[in-house]
C-alpha positions in Angstrom: -7.7 -19.9 -25.4 -11.5 -20.0 -25.6 -12.8 -16.6 -24.7 -15.8 -18.0 -22.9 -13.5 -19.3 -20.2 -11.8 -15.9 -19.6 -13.0 -13.7 -16.8 -11.3 -10.5 -15.6 -12.0 -8.4 -12.5 -10.4 -4.9 -12.6 -10.4 -3.4 -9.2 -11.7 -0.3 -7.4 -10.2 1.1 -4.2 -11.7 -0.3 -1.1 -11.4 -0.4 2.7 -8.6 -2.2 4.4 -8.8 -5.7 5.8 -6.0 -8.0 7.0 -5.5 -11.7 6.3 -3.2 -14.6 7.4 -1.6 -17.0 5.0 -2.6 -19.2 2.0 -5.7 -21.3 2.4 -8.8 -22.5 0.5 -12.0 -23.4 2.3 -15.7 -23.3 1.3 -18.3 -24.7 3.7 -21.7 -23.5 2.5 -23.6 -20.2 2.0 -22.9 -18.3 5.1 -23.5 -14.5 5.0 -19.8 -13.8 4.5 -17.1 -16.5 4.1 -13.5 -16.2 3.1 -12.9 -19.0 0.5 -9.4 -18.1 -0.6 -6.5 -16.1 0.9 -2.8 -15.8 0.1 -0.2 -13.5 1.7 3.2 -14.9 0.5 4.3 -15.9 4.0 4.8 -19.6 3.4 8.2 -19.8 1.7 11.0 -22.4 1.3 14.2 -20.5 1.2 15.7 -17.0 1.0 15.3 -14.7 -2.0 18.6 -13.9 -3.7 17.5 -12.7 -7.2 14.6 -11.5 -9.2 11.8 -13.8 -10.2 12.1 -16.4 -7.5 8.4 -17.3 -7.1 9.5 -21.0 -6.9 10.3 -20.3 -3.2 6.5 -20.0 -2.5 4.7 -23.0 -1.1 1.5 -23.8 -3.1 0.8 -23.9 -6.8 1.9 -20.4 -7.8 2.9 -19.7 -11.4 4.5 -16.8 -13.4 4.3 -17.8 -17.0 5.6 -14.7 -18.8 9.3 -14.4 -19.7 9.6 -11.7 -16.9 8.8 -13.4 -13.7 7.0 -11.9 -10.7 9.2 -11.1 -7.7 9.4 -11.9 -4.0 10.7 -9.8 -1.1 11.4 -10.9 2.5 13.0 -9.5 5.6 15.9 -12.0 5.7 16.8 -11.5 2.0 19.9 -9.7 0.6 19.7 -5.9 0.4 18.2 -5.9 -3.2 15.2 -8.1 -2.2 14.8 -7.2 1.5 12.0 -5.6 3.5 11.4 -2.7 4.0 14.2 -1.5 1.7 14.9 -3.1 -1.7 16.0 -2.5 -5.2 12.6 -0.9 -6.2 11.9 1.2 -3.1 10.8 0.9 0.5 7.7 -0.7 1.9 6.8 -2.4 5.2 4.3 -5.2 5.5 0.8 -3.9 6.1 0.3 -3.1 9.8 3.8 -4.5 10.5 2.3 -8.0 10.0 4.2 -10.6 8.0 7.7 -10.7 6.6 7.1 -11.3 2.9 5.2 -9.8 -0.1 5.3 -10.0 -3.9 6.0 -7.6 -6.7 5.0 -7.2 -10.4 5.8 -5.0 -13.4 2.3 -3.8 -14.3 3.3 -1.4 -17.1 6.2 -0.6 -19.4 5.9 1.8 -22.4 6.9 0.9 -25.9 5.7 -1.6 -28.5 7.3 -4.5 -26.5 5.9 -3.3 -23.2 3.0 -5.8 -23.2 5.4 -8.7 -23.1 7.7 -7.2 -20.5 5.1 -7.3 -17.7 4.9 -9.9 -14.9 2.0 -11.7 -13.3 1.1 -13.9 -10.4 -1.1 -16.9 -11.2 -2.7 -19.2 -8.5 -4.1 -22.6 -9.1 -7.5 -22.8 -7.3 -7.8 -26.5 -7.8 -4.5 -27.8 -6.4 -3.9 -29.6 -3.1 -6.3 -31.3 -0.8 -8.7 -28.3 -0.4 -9.9 -27.0 -3.7 -12.0 -23.9 -4.4 -15.1 -24.5 -6.5 -16.7 -21.1 -7.1 -20.4 -21.8 -7.6 -22.1 -20.3 -10.7 -24.3 -17.4 -9.9 -22.9 -16.7 -6.4 -21.3 -13.4 -5.6 -17.8 -13.0 -4.2 -15.8 -10.1 -2.9 -12.3 -10.3 -4.4 -9.5 -8.0 -3.2 -5.8 -7.5 -2.5 -3.3 -4.9 -1.3 -1.0 -2.9 -3.5 1.7 -0.2 -3.1 3.5 1.7 -5.9 7.3 1.3 -5.6 9.4 4.5 -5.8 11.3 3.2 -8.8 8.2 3.7 -10.8 8.1 6.4 -13.5 4.4 5.5 -14.1 1.2 4.6 -12.4 -1.9 3.0 -14.0 -5.7 2.7 -13.2 -6.3 -0.9 -14.2 -4.6 -3.5 -12.0 -6.8 -6.6 -12.2 -7.5 -10.0 -11.0 -8.3 -12.4 -13.8 -10.3 -15.7 -13.5 -9.8 -18.4 -16.1 -10.3 -22.1 -16.8 -6.7 -22.5 -17.9 -3.4 -20.9 -16.9 -2.4 -18.5 -19.6 0.8 -19.2 -21.4 3.6 -17.0 -22.9 1.1 -14.2 -23.7 -1.4 -12.7 -21.2 -5.1 -12.7 -22.3 -6.4 -9.2 -23.3 -10.3 -9.2 -23.1 -12.1 -6.4 -24.8 -13.7 -3.5 -22.9 -17.2 -4.8 -23.6 -16.4 -8.4 -22.5 -19.3 -9.5 -20.3 -16.8 -11.0 -17.9 -14.9 -7.8 -17.5 -15.6 -5.9 -14.2 -13.9 -2.5 -14.5 -12.1 -0.2 -12.0 -14.9 2.2 -12.9 -18.4 3.5 -12.1 -21.5 1.9 -13.5 -21.2 4.1 -16.6 -17.6 2.8 -17.1 -15.8 5.9 -16.0 -12.5 4.9 -14.3 -12.3 5.8 -10.6 -8.6 6.6 -10.1 -5.0 5.9 -10.9 -3.3 3.9 -8.2 -0.2 6.1 -7.5 0.4 6.1 -3.7 4.0 5.6 -2.6 4.5 4.2 0.9 1.5 2.5 2.4 -0.9 -0.2 1.2 -4.0 0.4 -0.8 -6.8 -2.2 -0.8 -8.3 -2.8 -4.2 -11.1 -5.0 -5.3 -14.7 -5.5 -6.5 -17.7 -7.8 -6.5 -17.6 -10.8 -8.9 -20.4 -13.1 -9.9 -19.0 -16.6 -10.5 -19.4 -18.4 -13.9 -18.6 -21.8 -12.5 -15.4 -22.6 -14.5 -12.8 -20.7 -12.4 -9.7 -22.8 -12.0 -7.0 -20.1 -11.9 -6.6 -16.5 -10.8 -4.0 -14.1 -12.1 -2.9 -10.7 -10.9 -1.6 -8.0 -13.2 -2.5 -5.6 -16.1 -4.7 -7.1 -18.9 -4.9 -4.2 -21.3 -2.6 -3.6 -24.3 -0.3 -0.6 -24.2 -2.1 0.7 -27.3 -5.3 1.1 -25.2 -3.7 3.8 -23.1 -3.3 6.1 -26.1 -6.7 5.5 -27.6 -9.4 8.1 -27.3 -12.3 5.7 -26.8 -11.0 3.6 -23.9 -10.9 4.4 -20.2 -7.4 3.1 -19.5 -4.9 5.7 -18.2 -1.3 5.9 -17.1 0.3 8.8 -15.4 3.9 9.9 -15.1 4.8 10.1 -11.4 7.6 11.8 -9.6 9.9 9.9 -7.2 9.8 11.1 -3.6 12.7 13.3 -2.7 13.8 11.1 0.1 14.0 8.0 -2.0 17.5 6.9 -3.1 16.4 4.1 -5.5 17.0 4.4 -9.3 13.9 5.5 -11.3 13.0 2.8 -13.8 10.9 2.9 -17.0 7.9 1.0 -15.5 5.0 0.9 -13.1 6.0 -1.5 -10.4 3.5 -2.6 -7.6 4.1 -4.5 -4.4 1.3 -7.1 -3.9 0.0 -8.8 -0.8 -3.1 -10.3 1.0 -5.2 -11.7 -1.8 -8.7 -12.7 -0.7 -11.9 -14.1 -2.2 -15.0 -14.0 0.1 -18.4 -15.4 -0.5 -21.2 -12.8 0.0 -24.9 -12.6 -0.3 -25.2 -9.0 -1.2 -22.9 -6.6 -3.1 -23.1 -4.2 -0.2 -21.3 -6.7 2.0 -18.1 -6.2 0.0 -16.2 -3.1 1.3 -14.7 -2.7 -2.2 -18.2 -2.2 -3.8 -18.5 1.3 -2.3 -15.1 2.9 -2.4 -15.7 5.8 0.0 -12.2 6.2 1.3 -10.5 7.1 -1.9 -12.1 10.6 -2.0 -10.8 11.4 1.5 -7.3 10.0 0.9 -7.0 11.8 -2.4 -7.7 15.1 -0.6 -4.6 14.8 1.7 -2.2 17.7 1.4 0.8 16.6 -0.6 3.1 19.0 1.3 5.7 17.6 3.7 6.5 20.4 6.1 10.1 20.9 7.2 10.4 23.2 10.1 13.3 25.7 10.3 15.0 25.1 13.6 16.9 27.9 15.3 19.3 26.8 18.0 21.7 29.1 19.9 24.1 28.6 22.9 21.9 30.5 25.3 19.2 27.9 25.0 19.0 25.1 27.6 19.2 21.4 26.5 15.5 21.1 27.1 14.7 24.1 24.9 16.9 22.7 22.1 15.1 19.4 22.2 11.6 21.1 22.2 12.5 23.1 19.2 12.6 20.0 17.1 9.5 18.3 15.6 9.0 15.3 13.3 6.6 15.9 10.3 4.9 13.4 8.1 3.5 12.8 4.7 -0.4 12.8 4.5 -1.8 9.5 5.7 1.6 8.1 6.7 3.7 7.4 9.8 6.9 6.7 7.9 9.9 8.9 8.5 11.3 11.4 6.0 15.0 12.1 5.8 14.4 15.4 7.7 12.5 13.5 10.4 15.4 11.1 10.8 17.9 14.0 11.2 15.7 15.5 14.0 15.3 12.2 15.7 19.1 11.6 15.6 19.6 15.0 17.3 17.1 14.1 20.1 18.8 10.8 20.7 22.2 12.5 21.1 20.8 15.2 23.3 19.0 12.8 25.7 22.3 10.9 26.1 23.8 14.0 27.4 21.4 14.0 30.4 20.5 10.5 31.4 17.8 11.7 33.9 15.9 13.7 31.3 12.4 12.4 30.4 10.3 13.3 27.4 6.6 13.5 26.6 6.1 12.5 22.9 2.9 13.9 21.5 1.4 12.8 18.2 -0.9 14.9 15.9 -2.9 14.5 12.7 -4.8 16.8 10.4 -8.6 17.0 10.1 -8.7 15.0 6.8 -6.7 12.2 8.3 -9.1 12.0 11.2 -12.0 11.9 8.7 -10.3 9.1 6.7 -9.8 7.1 9.9 -13.5 7.1 10.5 -14.1 5.0 7.4 -10.8 3.1 6.9 -8.7 1.5 9.6 -5.6 2.2 7.5 -5.8 5.9 8.6 -7.2 5.3 12.1 -5.2 6.6 15.0 -2.4 8.0 13.0 -1.4 10.2 16.0 -0.8 7.0 17.9 1.0 5.3 15.1 3.4 8.3 14.7 4.2 8.3 18.4 4.7 4.6 18.4 7.1 4.9 15.5 9.1 7.7 17.2 9.3 5.9 20.5 10.4 2.7 18.8 13.2 4.7 17.0 14.4 6.3 20.2 14.4 3.0 22.1 16.2 1.2 19.3 18.9 3.9 19.4 19.6 3.5 23.1 17.0 5.6 25.0 15.3 3.7 27.8 11.6 3.3 27.3 10.9 4.4 30.9 12.1 7.9 30.0 9.4 8.3 27.3 5.7 9.1 27.8 3.2 9.0 24.9 0.3 11.4 24.4 -2.1 11.6 21.4 -3.7 14.8 20.3 -5.3 13.9 16.9 -6.2 17.1 15.1 -7.7 18.9 18.1 -4.6 20.8 19.2 -3.1 22.9 16.5 0.6 23.6 16.3 1.9 26.8 17.9 3.3 27.9 14.6 0.3 27.0 12.4 -0.2 30.7 11.4 2.6 32.6 9.8 2.5 36.1 8.2 -0.4 38.6 8.3 -2.8 36.4 6.4 -1.9 33.0 7.8 -0.9 29.9 5.9 -2.6 28.2 3.0 -4.8 25.2 4.1 -2.4 22.6 2.7 0.5 24.1 4.7 -1.6 24.2 7.9 -2.4 20.5 7.4 1.2 19.7 6.8 2.2 21.5 10.0 -0.3 19.5 12.0 1.0 16.1 10.8 3.7 15.9 13.4 5.2 14.6 16.6 6.3 17.2 19.3 8.6 16.8 22.3 8.3 18.2 25.8 10.8 17.7 28.5 9.3 16.5 31.7 10.8 17.9 34.8 
């Protein structure tokens, strides 16, 4: 393949944006115009095995021997949403019923050939995308690291090319003029993408060369680059979450969704150009608090319920196994007194509130947590009229935030604040 036709964009973390389904449209130089979007929703069948990208409508390719994957809500258990063979992930903001998945890294001398990629033909169908030479575009998509992953990497990329690559992926050099790195201006990588549970928006600004016919998503660096001392490419060994029951596998596997290309006039119009959120999100406490609950027969039913709390991972509203145990107890207790009503109060920590000010992904987590709890209770037989929601953000600390003569460490205090509490309404 002629190298002058190869263009790679390696992404930086950016602020979250949602998109609908596949389309291509370009109607002039407006200040900001989405010219391409794809979110895996248009399918023609149900997934039953790995590598079934042929179920996607549109001209979507996966040319490597290991094919990219597809997950959907109506599929069999191994390929379903949210739980599947590689882990658990909901569609972003509970929108949509389908997303993709790729192997981005496997160690070993054959690891380069054991990856998978998504490739999209920009010139297929009635509406074709002609990216105009010299114009700037904001390119981005959502990713989430699957819990089966033993590794995470810092160089997921979106690759523009004149031709679809064949049995081997193109590997441009670090100094290639078409290579936009997941790095600062002095080519220092920003971060390894290693967040389980929850989507991370990645992307960057790209100046078109005028010969873009295809885009491909994946990892475009050889394994050898990760061990070299003069390159910025990094991988990290990650530990599977305790509550995950999937098998750990020798790879870095990422769920993929919501691919977008937008025409812009200035680099500052692309949220991905200034990744302000990553520093806040990376500062989240990694502790998940598990409260010790003391119940005795002298306590009333209301007191027993109020002794329970639901705690969360930083930046998340997804239940842990301990949270599910506590919610199960509350469901059974409320079924003992059908007149009982509950106030369900959501809390965040300060860093989550700060993150919410710059990224909608973390906005109103107290509300999202209450919503998740109420949905669980209703789904398990508790009438919604018996439940009242309240939202406290980080303004009201937990009654047990301080323990011991010197109090808790900051990370533990934050973990205790990421919770939902229950109060029986008389």
